[in-house]
GUMAR-402787 format. One record per residue (C-alpha): x, y, z; chain. Coordinates in steps of 0.25 Angstrom, whole numbers, plus 5000, padded with zeros to 4 digits. Example, Ala and Ser with C-alpha at 12.3 -4.5 7.8 and 13.67 -1.06 7.14 Angstrom:
# GUMAR-402787
5049 | 4982 | 5031 | A
5055 | 4996 | 5029 | A
This chain:
# GUMAR-402787
5013 | 5105 | 5108 | A
5023 | 5096 | 5101 | A
5019 | 5093 | 5087 | A
5019 | 5079 | 5083 | A
5025 | 5082 | 5069 | A
5038 | 5084 | 5077 | A
5039 | 5069 | 5079 | A
5035 | 5065 | 5065 | A
5050 | 5063 | 5061 | A
5052 | 5052 | 5071 | A
5040 | 5044 | 5065 | A
5043 | 5046 | 5050 | A
5052 | 5037 | 5042 | A
5057 | 5038 | 5028 | A
5046 | 5031 | 5020 | A
5056 | 5022 | 5013 | A
5059 | 5016 | 5027 | A
5045 | 5011 | 5029 | A
5048 | 4999 | 5020 | A
5057 | 4993 | 5031 | A
5047 | 4996 | 5042 | A
5038 | 4984 | 5046 | A
5024 | 4985 | 5051 | A
5029 | 4985 | 5066 | A
5038 | 4997 | 5064 | A
5027 | 5004 | 5057 | A
5017 | 5001 | 5068 | A
5027 | 5005 | 5079 | A
5029 | 5018 | 5072 | A
5014 | 5021 | 5073 | A
5015 | 5017 | 5088 | A
5026 | 5027 | 5090 | A
5019 | 5038 | 5083 | A
5007 | 5036 | 5093 | A
5017 | 5035 | 5105 | A
5023 | 5048 | 5100 | A
5010 | 5055 | 5100 | A
5008 | 5051 | 5114 | A
5021 | 5057 | 5118 | A
5019 | 5070 | 5111 | A
5005 | 5071 | 5116 | A
5010 | 5069 | 5131 | A
5021 | 5079 | 5129 | A
5012 | 5089 | 5123 | A
5003 | 5088 | 5136 | A
5015 | 5089 | 5145 | A
5019 | 5103 | 5138 | A
5005 | 5108 | 5136 | A
4997 | 5105 | 5149 | A
5000 | 5107 | 5164 | A
5007 | 5095 | 5169 | A
5002 | 5095 | 5184 | A
4993 | 5103 | 5193 | A
4995 | 5104 | 5208 | A
4987 | 5108 | 5220 | A
4991 | 5110 | 5235 | A
4987 | 5099 | 5245 | A
4983 | 5104 | 5259 | A
4989 | 5097 | 5271 | A
4985 | 5098 | 5286 | A
4995 | 5099 | 5299 | A
4994 | 5090 | 5312 | A
4991 | 5103 | 5321 | A
4980 | 5106 | 5311 | A
4974 | 5092 | 5313 | A
4974 | 5093 | 5329 | A
4967 | 5107 | 5328 | A
4957 | 5102 | 5319 | A
4953 | 5090 | 5329 | A
4951 | 5100 | 5340 | A
4942 | 5109 | 5332 | A
4934 | 5097 | 5328 | A
4932 | 5093 | 5342 | A
4928 | 5107 | 5346 | A
4918 | 5108 | 5334 | A
4913 | 5093 | 5336 | A
4917 | 5090 | 5322 | A
4919 | 5075 | 5318 | A
4934 | 5070 | 5318 | A
4933 | 5067 | 5303 | A
4930 | 5081 | 5298 | A
4938 | 5087 | 5288 | A
4950 | 5095 | 5293 | A
4954 | 5109 | 5290 | A
4967 | 5110 | 5283 | A
4976 | 5122 | 5285 | A
4978 | 5131 | 5273 | A
4993 | 5134 | 5271 | A
4998 | 5147 | 5266 | A
5011 | 5150 | 5258 | A
5018 | 5162 | 5254 | A
5008 | 5171 | 5246 | A
5015 | 5175 | 5233 | A
5003 | 5175 | 5222 | A
5011 | 5165 | 5214 | A
5001 | 5153 | 5215 | A
5001 | 5150 | 5200 | A
5016 | 5149 | 5200 | A
5017 | 5141 | 5213 | A
5007 | 5130 | 5208 | A
5014 | 5130 | 5194 | A
5027 | 5128 | 5202 | A
5020 | 5117 | 5210 | A
5015 | 5110 | 5198 | A
5029 | 5109 | 5192 | A
5035 | 5104 | 5204 | A
5025 | 5093 | 5206 | A
5026 | 5089 | 5192 | A
5041 | 5087 | 5193 | A
5041 | 5081 | 5207 | A
5028 | 5073 | 5209 | A
5024 | 5069 | 5195 | A
5030 | 5055 | 5191 | A
5040 | 5056 | 5180 | A
5032 | 5046 | 5171 | A
5020 | 5055 | 5171 | A
5029 | 5067 | 5167 | A
5037 | 5061 | 5156 | A
5028 | 5051 | 5150 | A
5025 | 5059 | 5137 | A
5040 | 5061 | 5135 | A
5043 | 5046 | 5137 | A
5033 | 5043 | 5127 | A
5039 | 5052 | 5117 | A
5053 | 5048 | 5119 | A
5050 | 5033 | 5119 | A
5042 | 5035 | 5106 | A
5053 | 5042 | 5099 | A
5063 | 5032 | 5103 | A
5053 | 5021 | 5097 | A
5053 | 5029 | 5084 | A
5067 | 5031 | 5083 | A
5070 | 5016 | 5086 | A
5060 | 5011 | 5076 | A
5067 | 5018 | 5065 | A
5081 | 5018 | 5070 | A
5086 | 5008 | 5060 | A
5081 | 5016 | 5048 | A
5090 | 5028 | 5053 | A
5102 | 5020 | 5059 | A
5115 | 5024 | 5051 | A
5119 | 5010 | 5049 | A
5105 | 5005 | 5043 | A
5098 | 5018 | 5037 | A
5107 | 5018 | 5024 | A
5104 | 5003 | 5022 | A
5089 | 5005 | 5024 | A
5088 | 5017 | 5015 | A
5097 | 5009 | 5004 | A
5088 | 4997 | 5005 | A
5075 | 5005 | 5004 | A
5080 | 5012 | 4992 | A
5083 | 5000 | 4985 | A
5070 | 4993 | 4989 | A
5062 | 5004 | 4983 | A
5070 | 5003 | 4970 | A
5067 | 4988 | 4970 | A
5052 | 4990 | 4972 | A
5051 | 5001 | 4961 | A
5059 | 4992 | 4951 | A
5050 | 4985 | 4940 | A
5060 | 4974 | 4939 | A
5057 | 4960 | 4943 | A
5066 | 4950 | 4951 | A
5069 | 4942 | 4939 | A
5073 | 4954 | 4930 | A
5082 | 4959 | 4941 | A
5089 | 4945 | 4942 | A
5091 | 4946 | 4927 | A
5098 | 4960 | 4928 | A
5106 | 4955 | 4940 | A
5111 | 4943 | 4932 | A
5103 | 4933 | 4940 | A
5094 | 4926 | 4929 | A
5085 | 4917 | 4937 | A
5081 | 4909 | 4925 | A
5096 | 4905 | 4923 | A
5097 | 4901 | 4937 | A
5085 | 4891 | 4936 | A
5093 | 4883 | 4926 | A
5105 | 4882 | 4936 | A
5107 | 4869 | 4944 | A
5102 | 4869 | 4958 | A
5116 | 4866 | 4963 | A
5122 | 4879 | 4959 | A
5125 | 4889 | 4970 | A
5116 | 4901 | 4971 | A
5122 | 4914 | 4967 | A
5126 | 4924 | 4978 | A
5121 | 4936 | 4970 | A
5115 | 4947 | 4978 | A
5100 | 4951 | 4980 | A
5094 | 4958 | 4969 | A
5085 | 4970 | 4970 | A
5073 | 4961 | 4968 | A
5076 | 4955 | 4982 | A
5069 | 4966 | 4990 | A
5058 | 4966 | 4980 | A
5057 | 4951 | 4981 | A
5056 | 4950 | 4996 | A
5045 | 4960 | 4996 | A
5038 | 4953 | 4984 | A
5041 | 4940 | 4992 | A
5029 | 4944 | 5000 | A
5021 | 4947 | 4987 | A
5021 | 4932 | 4984 | A
5019 | 4935 | 4969 | A
5024 | 4921 | 4964 | A
5015 | 4909 | 4966 | A
5017 | 4894 | 4967 | A
5011 | 4891 | 4954 | A
5010 | 4899 | 4941 | A
5001 | 4899 | 4929 | A
5007 | 4909 | 4919 | A
5022 | 4911 | 4917 | A
5026 | 4924 | 4912 | A
5040 | 4927 | 4906 | A
5051 | 4932 | 4916 | A
5055 | 4947 | 4916 | A
5062 | 4952 | 4905 | A
5076 | 4957 | 4906 | A
5077 | 4972 | 4910 | A
5081 | 4982 | 4900 | A
5095 | 4988 | 4901 | A
5091 | 5000 | 4909 | A
5082 | 4993 | 4919 | A
5093 | 4982 | 4920 | A
5103 | 4992 | 4924 | A
5094 | 4998 | 4935 | A
5090 | 4984 | 4940 | A
5105 | 4980 | 4941 | A
5108 | 4993 | 4948 | A
5097 | 4990 | 4958 | A
5102 | 4976 | 4959 | A
5116 | 4980 | 4962 | A
5111 | 4990 | 4972 | A
5104 | 4979 | 4980 | A
5116 | 4970 | 4979 | A
5125 | 4980 | 4986 | A
5115 | 4984 | 4996 | A
5113 | 4969 | 5000 | A
5128 | 4966 | 5001 | A
5129 | 4978 | 5011 | A
5116 | 4976 | 5019 | A
5118 | 4961 | 5021 | A
5131 | 4964 | 5028 | A
5124 | 4967 | 5042 | A
5111 | 4967 | 5049 | A
5112 | 4981 | 5055 | A
5097 | 4984 | 5051 | A
5092 | 4972 | 5057 | A
5100 | 4974 | 5070 | A
5095 | 4989 | 5071 | A
5081 | 4985 | 5069 | A
5082 | 4974 | 5080 | A
5088 | 4983 | 5089 | A
5078 | 4994 | 5088 | A
5067 | 4984 | 5089 | A
5073 | 4978 | 5102 | A
5075 | 4992 | 5107 | A
5060 | 4995 | 5105 | A
5056 | 4983 | 5112 | A
5065 | 4986 | 5124 | A
5060 | 5000 | 5124 | A
5045 | 4995 | 5124 | A
5048 | 4987 | 5136 | A
5054 | 4998 | 5144 | A
5043 | 5008 | 5141 | A
5032 | 4998 | 5144 | A
5039 | 4994 | 5157 | A
5041 | 5008 | 5163 | A
5028 | 5015 | 5157 | A
5020 | 5004 | 5163 | A
5025 | 5006 | 5177 | A
5024 | 5021 | 5177 | A
5011 | 5024 | 5170 | A
5004 | 5024 | 5183 | A
5013 | 5035 | 5188 | A
5005 | 5045 | 5179 | A
4995 | 5050 | 5190 | A
4985 | 5062 | 5191 | A
4987 | 5066 | 5205 | A
5001 | 5069 | 5211 | A
5005 | 5073 | 5225 | A
5016 | 5083 | 5225 | A
5025 | 5090 | 5237 | A
5031 | 5103 | 5234 | A
5039 | 5111 | 5245 | A
5032 | 5124 | 5242 | A
5023 | 5126 | 5254 | A
5031 | 5139 | 5258 | A
5025 | 5145 | 5245 | A
5012 | 5139 | 5243 | A
5009 | 5133 | 5257 | A
5008 | 5119 | 5251 | A
5017 | 5107 | 5250 | A
5009 | 5096 | 5244 | A
5002 | 5096 | 5231 | A
4992 | 5088 | 5223 | A
4995 | 5088 | 5208 | A
4987 | 5083 | 5196 | A
4995 | 5078 | 5184 | A
4986 | 5083 | 5173 | A
4991 | 5074 | 5162 | A
4992 | 5061 | 5170 | A
4979 | 5055 | 5165 | A
4982 | 5057 | 5150 | A
4997 | 5053 | 5152 | A
4992 | 5040 | 5159 | A
4983 | 5036 | 5147 | A
4994 | 5040 | 5137 | A
5004 | 5031 | 5144 | A
4995 | 5019 | 5143 | A
4993 | 5022 | 5129 | A
5008 | 5023 | 5127 | A
5011 | 5010 | 5134 | A
5001 | 5003 | 5124 | A
5008 | 5009 | 5112 | A
5022 | 5005 | 5117 | A
5016 | 4991 | 5120 | A
5012 | 4989 | 5106 | A
5025 | 4995 | 5101 | A
5033 | 4985 | 5109 | A
5025 | 4973 | 5105 | A
5027 | 4978 | 5090 | A
5042 | 4979 | 5094 | A
5042 | 4965 | 5100 | A
5035 | 4959 | 5087 | A
5047 | 4966 | 5079 | A
5057 | 4959 | 5088 | A
5050 | 4946 | 5086 | A
5050 | 4948 | 5071 | A
5065 | 4952 | 5071 | A
5070 | 4941 | 5079 | A
5060 | 4930 | 5074 | A
5063 | 4932 | 5059 | A
5077 | 4930 | 5052 | A
5078 | 4945 | 5047 | A
5092 | 4943 | 5043 | A
5089 | 4934 | 5031 | A
5080 | 4936 | 5020 | A
5077 | 4924 | 5010 | A
5072 | 4926 | 4996 | A
5069 | 4911 | 4995 | A
5054 | 4913 | 4991 | A
5058 | 4923 | 4980 | A
5069 | 4913 | 4974 | A
5058 | 4902 | 4973 | A
5048 | 4910 | 4967 | A
5056 | 4919 | 4957 | A
5066 | 4908 | 4953 | A
5078 | 4918 | 4956 | A
5087 | 4909 | 4965 | A
5098 | 4919 | 4967 | A
5091 | 4928 | 4976 | A
5099 | 4927 | 4989 | A
5094 | 4929 | 5003 | A
5098 | 4941 | 5010 | A
5102 | 4944 | 5025 | A
5105 | 4954 | 5036 | A
5099 | 4968 | 5034 | A
5095 | 4966 | 5019 | A
5086 | 4954 | 5024 | A
5081 | 4962 | 5036 | A
5076 | 4974 | 5027 | A
5069 | 4964 | 5018 | A
5062 | 4958 | 5030 | A
5058 | 4972 | 5034 | A
5052 | 4974 | 5020 | A
5044 | 4961 | 5022 | A
5037 | 4967 | 5034 | A
5034 | 4980 | 5027 | A
5028 | 4972 | 5015 | A
5019 | 4965 | 5025 | A
5015 | 4978 | 5032 | A
5005 | 4985 | 5023 | A
5005 | 4981 | 5009 | A
4990 | 4977 | 5010 | A
4987 | 4991 | 5014 | A
4995 | 4997 | 5003 | A
4989 | 4989 | 4992 | A
4975 | 4992 | 4997 | A
4978 | 5007 | 4996 | A
4981 | 5005 | 4981 | A
4967 | 4999 | 4979 | A
4958 | 5007 | 4970 | A
4945 | 5006 | 4962 | A
4948 | 5004 | 4947 | A
4939 | 5008 | 4935 | A
4931 | 4995 | 4937 | A
4928 | 4999 | 4952 | A
4937 | 4988 | 4957 | A
4947 | 4989 | 4968 | A
4960 | 4988 | 4961 | A
4975 | 4987 | 4965 | A
4985 | 4992 | 4955 | A
5000 | 4986 | 4957 | A
5011 | 4992 | 4948 | A
5025 | 4988 | 4945 | A
5027 | 4978 | 4957 | A
5037 | 4967 | 4958 | A
5025 | 4958 | 4963 | A
5011 | 4957 | 4968 | A
5010 | 4959 | 4983 | A
5004 | 4948 | 4991 | A
4995 | 4958 | 4998 | A
4988 | 4961 | 4984 | A
4981 | 4948 | 4986 | A
4976 | 4952 | 5000 | A
4968 | 4963 | 4995 | A
4955 | 4955 | 4994 | A
4947 | 4967 | 4990 | A
4955 | 4969 | 4977 | A
4947 | 4968 | 4964 | A
4957 | 4973 | 4953 | A
4972 | 4971 | 4953 | A
4980 | 4979 | 4943 | A
4995 | 4975 | 4940 | A
5004 | 4984 | 4932 | A
5018 | 4981 | 4927 | A
5020 | 4969 | 4937 | A
5028 | 4958 | 4930 | A
5031 | 4944 | 4934 | A
5021 | 4943 | 4945 | A
5012 | 4932 | 4950 | A
4997 | 4933 | 4954 | A
4997 | 4922 | 4966 | A
4986 | 4913 | 4971 | A
4983 | 4924 | 4982 | A
4976 | 4932 | 4971 | A
4964 | 4923 | 4974 | A
4962 | 4931 | 4987 | A
4957 | 4943 | 4979 | A
4943 | 4938 | 4977 | A
4938 | 4952 | 4972 | A
4949 | 4953 | 4961 | A
4942 | 4954 | 4948 | A
4951 | 4963 | 4939 | A
4966 | 4961 | 4936 | A
4975 | 4971 | 4928 | A
4988 | 4967 | 4923 | A
4996 | 4978 | 4916 | A
5009 | 4974 | 4910 | A
5011 | 4962 | 4920 | A
5016 | 4948 | 4919 | A
5011 | 4939 | 4929 | A
5008 | 4925 | 4933 | A
4996 | 4918 | 4940 | A
4995 | 4908 | 4951 | A
4986 | 4896 | 4947 | A
4976 | 4901 | 4959 | A
4977 | 4915 | 4954 | A
4973 | 4911 | 4940 | A
4961 | 4903 | 4945 | A
4957 | 4915 | 4953 | A
4958 | 4925 | 4942 | A
4951 | 4916 | 4932 | A
4939 | 4916 | 4942 | A
4939 | 4931 | 4947 | A
4945 | 4940 | 4937 | A
4935 | 4948 | 4929 | A
4944 | 4959 | 4923 | A
4958 | 4958 | 4917 | A
4967 | 4969 | 4912 | A
4980 | 4966 | 4905 | A
4990 | 4976 | 4899 | A
5002 | 4970 | 4893 | A
5014 | 4973 | 4885 | A
5018 | 4959 | 4882 | A
5009 | 4949 | 4877 | A
5014 | 4939 | 4887 | A
5009 | 4947 | 4898 | A
4995 | 4943 | 4894 | A
4990 | 4933 | 4905 | A
4986 | 4920 | 4899 | A
4977 | 4917 | 4911 | A
4968 | 4928 | 4907 | A
4961 | 4919 | 4897 | A
4956 | 4910 | 4908 | A
4949 | 4921 | 4916 | A
4935 | 4915 | 4915 | A
4928 | 4926 | 4923 | A
4936 | 4938 | 4916 | A
4926 | 4949 | 4911 | A
4935 | 4960 | 4907 | A
4949 | 4958 | 4900 | A
4958 | 4970 | 4896 | A
4970 | 4968 | 4888 | A
4980 | 4979 | 4884 | A
4993 | 4977 | 4876 | A
4999 | 4975 | 4863 | A
4995 | 4962 | 4856 | A
5002 | 4957 | 4843 | A
4996 | 4949 | 4833 | A
5002 | 4937 | 4840 | A
4996 | 4941 | 4853 | A
4983 | 4942 | 4846 | A
4984 | 4927 | 4841 | A
4988 | 4923 | 4856 | A
4975 | 4930 | 4860 | A
4967 | 4922 | 4850 | A
4974 | 4909 | 4856 | A
4971 | 4914 | 4870 | A
4956 | 4914 | 4869 | A
4948 | 4922 | 4878 | A
4936 | 4912 | 4877 | A
4938 | 4908 | 4891 | A
4935 | 4922 | 4896 | A
4920 | 4919 | 4897 | A
4917 | 4931 | 4905 | A
4924 | 4941 | 4897 | A
4916 | 4953 | 4894 | A
4926 | 4964 | 4892 | A
4939 | 4963 | 4883 | A
4948 | 4974 | 4881 | A
4960 | 4974 | 4872 | A
4970 | 4985 | 4870 | A
4980 | 4980 | 4860 | A
4983 | 4980 | 4845 | A
4975 | 4969 | 4839 | A
4972 | 4969 | 4825 | A
4960 | 4960 | 4826 | A
4951 | 4955 | 4837 | A
4956 | 4942 | 4843 | A
4948 | 4929 | 4842 | A
4949 | 4928 | 4857 | A
4940 | 4940 | 4859 | A
4930 | 4933 | 4850 | A
4930 | 4921 | 4859 | A
4924 | 4929 | 4870 | A
4915 | 4937 | 4861 | A
4902 | 4930 | 4867 | A
4903 | 4937 | 4880 | A
4912 | 4949 | 4877 | A
4905 | 4962 | 4879 | A
4916 | 4972 | 4879 | A
4928 | 4973 | 4869 | A
4938 | 4984 | 4869 | A
4949 | 4984 | 4858 | A
4959 | 4995 | 4859 | A
4969 | 4993 | 4848 | A
4979 | 5004 | 4850 | A
4978 | 5008 | 4835 | A
4980 | 4994 | 4829 | A
4970 | 4992 | 4818 | A
4959 | 4982 | 4822 | A
4954 | 4973 | 4810 | A
4946 | 4961 | 4809 | A
4934 | 4965 | 4818 | A
4924 | 4954 | 4813 | A
4926 | 4947 | 4826 | A
4918 | 4958 | 4833 | A
4905 | 4952 | 4827 | A
4906 | 4940 | 4836 | A
4906 | 4949 | 4849 | A
4891 | 4951 | 4849 | A
4891 | 4953 | 4864 | A
4900 | 4965 | 4864 | A
4893 | 4978 | 4871 | A
4906 | 4986 | 4871 | A
4916 | 4987 | 4860 | A
4929 | 4996 | 4859 | A
4938 | 4996 | 4847 | A
4947 | 5007 | 4850 | A
4960 | 5012 | 4842 | A
4958 | 5000 | 4832 | A
4960 | 5009 | 4820 | A
4946 | 5006 | 4815 | A
4942 | 5013 | 4802 | A
4928 | 5009 | 4802 | A
4918 | 5003 | 4812 | A
4920 | 4988 | 4812 | A
4907 | 4981 | 4806 | A
4908 | 4970 | 4816 | A
4904 | 4980 | 4827 | A
4890 | 4981 | 4820 | A
4887 | 4966 | 4824 | A
4889 | 4969 | 4839 | A
4874 | 4970 | 4843 | A
4876 | 4971 | 4858 | A
4887 | 4982 | 4857 | A
4884 | 4994 | 4866 | A
4897 | 5002 | 4865 | A
4907 | 5004 | 4854 | A
4920 | 5012 | 4855 | A
4928 | 5014 | 4842 | A
4938 | 5024 | 4848 | A
4951 | 5029 | 4842 | A
4949 | 5022 | 4828 | A
4950 | 5027 | 4814 | A
4935 | 5027 | 4811 | A
4932 | 5037 | 4800 | A
4918 | 5033 | 4795 | A
4907 | 5027 | 4803 | A
4897 | 5025 | 4792 | A
4894 | 5011 | 4797 | A
4890 | 5017 | 4811 | A
4875 | 5014 | 4806 | A
4877 | 4999 | 4808 | A
4878 | 5002 | 4823 | A
4863 | 5004 | 4823 | A
4862 | 4988 | 4823 | A
4869 | 4989 | 4837 | A
4857 | 4992 | 4845 | A
4864 | 4992 | 4858 | A
4875 | 5002 | 4854 | A
4875 | 5014 | 4863 | A
4889 | 5020 | 4863 | A
4898 | 5022 | 4850 | A
4912 | 5028 | 4852 | A
4918 | 5033 | 4839 | A
4928 | 5043 | 4846 | A
4942 | 5046 | 4842 | A
4940 | 5042 | 4827 | A
4941 | 5048 | 4813 | A
4926 | 5048 | 4810 | A
4923 | 5059 | 4800 | A
4908 | 5058 | 4798 | A
4896 | 5054 | 4807 | A
4886 | 5047 | 4798 | A
4871 | 5051 | 4800 | A
4866 | 5037 | 4802 | A
4873 | 5037 | 4816 | A
4859 | 5041 | 4820 | A
4854 | 5027 | 4818 | A
4862 | 5022 | 4830 | A
4849 | 5023 | 4839 | A
4855 | 5016 | 4851 | A
4868 | 5025 | 4852 | A
4869 | 5033 | 4865 | A
4884 | 5037 | 4864 | A
4892 | 5041 | 4852 | A
4906 | 5046 | 4853 | A
4913 | 5054 | 4842 | A
4923 | 5061 | 4851 | A
4937 | 5064 | 4844 | A
4932 | 5060 | 4830 | A
4932 | 5068 | 4817 | A
4917 | 5066 | 4814 | A
4911 | 5077 | 4805 | A
4896 | 5079 | 4804 | A
4890 | 5082 | 4791 | A
4880 | 5093 | 4788 | A
4869 | 5082 | 4787 | A
4872 | 5075 | 4800 | A
4875 | 5087 | 4809 | A
4863 | 5084 | 4818 | A
4868 | 5069 | 4819 | A
4882 | 5074 | 4822 | A
4877 | 5082 | 4833 | A
4869 | 5070 | 4838 | A
4882 | 5062 | 4839 | A
4889 | 5072 | 4846 | A
4878 | 5073 | 4857 | A
4879 | 5058 | 4858 | A
4894 | 5058 | 4861 | A
4892 | 5069 | 4871 | A
């Protein structure tokens, strides 16, 4: 039996080449694999099983017929009675098995139609030709080097974190300066930048809207090292473009192989349709061997005729689908202008007017990448969906040049997490994500379409923002009227704190949870503005001393409070006014004494107290007055139990266990 793995090399391609394989090429590859399996299966049957089985056919002579009539009249038999056939005898040699094996072989060669004999081999050969033809332009000496070079640069462009504007600065094309030029000035003839392959793939991403609410500053100039790398990539693409645009060899090779597949499809359909009925079970055969066996005529059975007939019809159907796909490819090739590629949309939306259009093979490869983009991005994004800690279906995107259009087609999406993605725009199509409730922005600068702002104001319930620069804080977050949870992480200077006071949170009427991981020195007034409905407040201060905590007294609805790493030396007295407080976490502070813990007895609802990672030296006896306390944490503290309060200390240890 022929192992299928022997043919695997014909169907496999280098993974990098797949970026230039449109959906119809991928589909025909699958069809070729199925046809290859039919051919291999048929060839295996030809080798493993008997091909044909023959039996002798008896005949009667004229003299015999007259004798039979006389006998019938004498015996008063009916004329239509069955005749008695004369048995023939040949040379007796005890070689019956060898004789009929010889007859089977002779009849297989002489009487069986050639299509019934060679059908599996025809399928195998045709399929291998289809496979070679479909990938010939990847391996042709005049085109393979160009394709490999293009794919390597394309990978570097997509892996780079640089924006188109930053690359234009490095290459000496400052778009802001060009905007001040007169419209009559001639357009520069500079070559395409590395952003061009990216731009076209992001052209389908549609990340720039018609109307923008928030304007963010442009990308900063790259540092020296990154600038050198970007310029090297720019020069590499420049030289490649000058070389590739000289001819259209890739386009011609692809057109020729497509035309060849169409012609081959028509030939296969034509002759297979006319010959498929030649595959029959019963075959009559005449072999001049009567001197040996006594018989000349034989009746044979083609043992695989029924199976081969079914396989041939199945093969014809597959070839028909393959041919229709090739016809569609031909239509796409000749209907569209694939030797020109325009960046008009990108020029309009980015303001970079010096991006020239490309032609010939460079344009053709960009068109092929477009077809790859439209093939399976939806499925790839769906594979990245996973449940987050809040039991929401989340999609995480990291270091992309833009937001894919297909993100907004995932209607089941509930949480969107964007990391290190700059100068992007959330378009109006975000309104298609009716289940979107959570948005995370980690070191991102973005803009919002007007429709997107309206949609987020009504739907968003959780917002997480991690920023390095204060300007990355989105101003539109203060208008999210249905926002329930807000998490801000980043360094806030004193000036930024004043800005937070000015940018009041009082419009967030549904806000219940607020988390600040920063370096504040006091609780901003903006937090007090939402104190009437705020239930959870988390302040992680990264070691900066937090003073002036009197504002806490106004937050009477708090049920959960965390003051972590705030350099507190004593428990703030303002906490004792929070009568609805249920959980209090004072982790990683500098608490040495907790004598005032007795005041917690007024907090009737307090069930959890966390004093871990502190410098507490002594556990007072009056801690036993906290009757409502259920959980007490002293882990990683320096608490010492006095001789008089040993029993109490053991009690607290049991609580924290």
